N, C-alpha and C positions, 0 to 999 in steps of 0.2 A: 132324407136328402137326395135329390136327383143327381145322377153323375155328372161331372163336370168334363171340361176337355182342356188339356194343357198342351200347347205348342212348344216343343224344345228344339233349338236350332244348334247343331254342333259345329264348330270350327272346321272340322275336318271330317267331311262325309265320306272319306274313303275308309275309315276305320269301321263304319256301320256293317259291312259283310262280314268282318272278323268277329264283331260284337255279337251280332245276330246269329252267327255260325251257319254252317252248311244246311240247306233248305229251311233257312229261319227257325231251326229247332231251338236256338236259345231265346229267339224272340218270344215263341210259343211258351217257353218256360217261364220267361218273365210275365206274360198275360195269365198264365195259371197261378203263379205264385203271388201276384198282386192283384188278381181279378180285375183286370184292365183290358182294353181294346186297343192295339197299337196299329197306325198306319203311317206310310214313309213316303217322302217325296222329295227327292234329291237329299240335302242335308237338314231338312225340316221333318221332325218326328211329331205327330199328333198322338196323343194318349187320353184316352177316355175312360174314367172312373172315379172313384171316390178321392177327395181331396187328399187325404193322408196317403193313399196310394200313389197319386200323381206326384206328390213330392218326393216319396222313396224312389219311383222309377227316375225321375229327373237327377236325383242325387247319385242313383247307381250309374246312369249313362254318363254323365259329366266326370264322374270319377274313373270309369273306364276309358273314356277318351283320353283323360290326362296320363293314365297309365300307358296307354298305347304311344302317347306323345313324348313319354320319358325317355324313350329309346330302349326300354326293357320290355322285351315282348312277353305278352300275357298269353298263356296257352288256353285252349278251348276248355280245358278241365278247370282252370283257374276262374275263368269267366262263369262257369257253372257254381262253382263255390261261392263266388262273388254275389250272384243272384241270390242263393240260398241265404248267404249271410245278412244281406240288405233285408230280405223278407223277414227275417228273426230280428235284426236290429237295425232300424233305419238310421241310426246315427253312426253306423260302422265307418272306420276309417280304412277303406280299402287301399289307399295309396301307402299308408304307413304299413300295413300288412304286407302287401304283396310286393313292395320294393325290398323287402328283407330277403337276402339270398344267400343260401348256402351253397358254396363252390365244391362239389364233390369229386369231379373229375372233368377233363377237357371234352372228352366224348360224350359223357352223361350231361353236362351242363351244370345248372342250378336247381336247387330244391328250394320251394317258397312255402311259407306257412299258409294253412288252410283256414285261419280264423284268429281271433284275438288271444284265444287261450295257447294256441300254438306258438304266436307271435310272443307273447309274454313268457312261454316256456324257453324259447331261445334265448331272450333278453336275461332271464335268469341264469342260464347256462353259462353266459358270458361274463356276468357279475359275481357269481357265488363259485365256491371251491367245491360245495355239496348241494345238489338240487334232488328233492325228491318229488316225483310227480305221481300222482294218484288219480285213477279213473278208469272208466269202462274200456273194454276192447275196442279198437277201431279208431280211437282218437289221435293216432299218431304218435304216442309217446316214445315207444321203443325206436320207430323209424327216424324221428327227428333226432334222438340222441344219438344214433348210429351216424348219422349225416353230419352231426356238428364234431363226432370224432373222427370221422374221415378227413374232414376239411381241416381240423387240427394237425392231422398226422401229414397230410400232403404239404401244408404250409410250414411243416416242421415246428410246430409250437409244442408238439408231443413226439416222443421217440416210439410210444407203443399204444396200441389200442387193446384193452382186455375186456372182453365180453363174458359174462357170467350168469349162469342161471342155476336155481336150485333144482337138482333132478329128483323131484319127488316120485314121479312116476316109476323112476329106474329104482328106487329104493335106496336113495342117497343117505347115508348116515354121516353125521360130522366127524371128519378125521379118518373115515374108514371108506373105501370103495372096493369092491370085489375085483379080481384080476379082469374078468370078461366085461367090466362096465363100460368100457370105451364103445363096444359095439351098440349096447343098449342105449346109451346117452346121446350118440350121434343124430339120430332123429330128433330127439328132443330140443336139441341145439339148432336144428334145421331154419326156425324163424329167423335167428341172427344171421347164419349164411346167405337166406334169401335177401335181407335187408342189405348186406355186402354187395351182393350180385347185382342189386338194383343200381346201385350207385357207382361201381367199378366194373370193368371187365373181369370176367371169371379168373383168366390168366393171372390179371395183376393180384386179385384177391389171394389166389393160390400162392404166388410168389411171396406175397407179404406174409402169409402165414408160415410158409416154409423158413422165411427168415426171420421169423420170430416177431416181426412189427406187429402182427395181430395175432392175439392169442383167444381162444374161445374155449371155454372150461366151464366144468360143474363148480358149483360154490364151494364144495368141500376142498378143492384144491387150492383155495386162496389162504388157508390157515398156515400161519408162520411167516407170511410174505409182507414186505413193506414195498409198495408200487410208487416209485418216483417218476417223473417226466412221462406220465402216462394218462390216459383218458379211459376211466374205467366204468363200465355199465353194468349195473345189476338189474336183469330183467325178471319178470315174474316174482318181485320182490316179496308179495304176499304170502309165498310159500317158503320163505326164510324164517326160521325160528326166531325167537328172541337172541337166543344165544348165538346164532349164525348172523344175525344182522349186526350186533355187536362187533363180532369177529371181522366182517366186511368192511364196516365203516372204519375200523381202527387199522385197516392196511392202508388207508392213505399216506402217500409220502409227499415229499417237496415237489413243487411245480406240477403237481397233478390236479386233475378234476374228477369228480365221480358222480354220476347220475344214477339215480334208483327209480326204477318205474314198477308199478304195480296196480292191481284192481282187488280192493278188499272185499268185493262181492263174489271172487273167484279163488276163494282160499281151498286147497286140497289137503291141508294138514290134518290129521286126526281129530285136533282140539283146535277150533278156529281162534280161540284166545291166545294160542301159543305163537301167532303170527307177530313177527317183529316189526313189520310195517305198521301194524295197529298200534303198537306200543309207542314207536318212535313219532308218531303224529302229535302224540301229547307230550312226550319226553324230550324232544328236540326242537320244538316250535320256537322257542325263545332264545336258541343259540346262535350269536352273530356268525355269519358266514355260511349259514344254512339256510336254503329257501325251500319253500313247500309251493307247488303249483297244482290245483285240482282240476280235473276234466269232468264234465257231465255228458249226459246223452247227446246234449245240444252240439258237442264238439265232435260226434263221430264223423269220419271223413270217408267211410266205406259206402255201400249202397244205401240208399235212404230207408230201405226196410230194416237194416240194422239198427237204426236208431229207433225205430218204432218196436223192435223186439225188445230192446234194453229198456226201454220206457215202460213197456208192458210187464215186464218181469220186475221192475221197481215198484210198481204200485201195490202189490200184495205186501211187500216188505214194509213200505211206508204205513199201511193199515195196521199191520202188525205192531209197529213200534209205537203207534199212537194210541193203541188199545192198551199198552202196557201202563 
């Protein structure tokens, strides 16, 4: 089939420079992703390529124009993700995804989901008291959970944020931590500090920690507590044992919300079957009030190479499982 040409006219040609980006970098990305050739003249865009690609490009441009016209600014990074999303799923609803906003602070502005899975994750957090998100690194699980917690704290829906990690590398044992463990654990908890500092000024984060409104701690510190009016996040949950997972989930108090994130391909426990995250997948999947969200390599929002690396590592595993 020979290439076709489609002429697209946008109502507002002033948005084209923003959509196509500095030095037309986004335009070039569209051409590469959809294997098309684009030329522009005022508000008319001519796209040459296969019919299916032409439809996708038209859908992409019209949705991006509508987003700009909605009064909600779309950053250049969001446009790049939108191009990638539409290339993978021509029916993607960009407007629904990118108009979802998490308000983290006046200075830092808003955080938007970077795809349908992230959007679904946010909706699940709003709807359920306990949400478990499982998927590879780089899919934004922890970052979005922290963003939702920060928004809830700043809007006074919760009195406290509790961020928790199992400190496997630091030699954590349930109910027992050596006296000098704080120094060993601090670097292990740094990803949680990084997420907070991305959303708020460092001085604000420091003040909230000093006031007890934000607590960052190893999982073992949760035993014996009941956490009410709190947004609680368990990160790297694949490294929580079955006993620890049960202990953590039963800390949920009144008016609280709990989010568990993890990657079952990155278990550091001596026996991988001891992972509490693997157990709850089947144990709690039918429990009302608990929702599961699954991410895949398609949802990776880091460098494009990260997605390819994850996919490459998953291939041998799939072959091994099929041969069993």
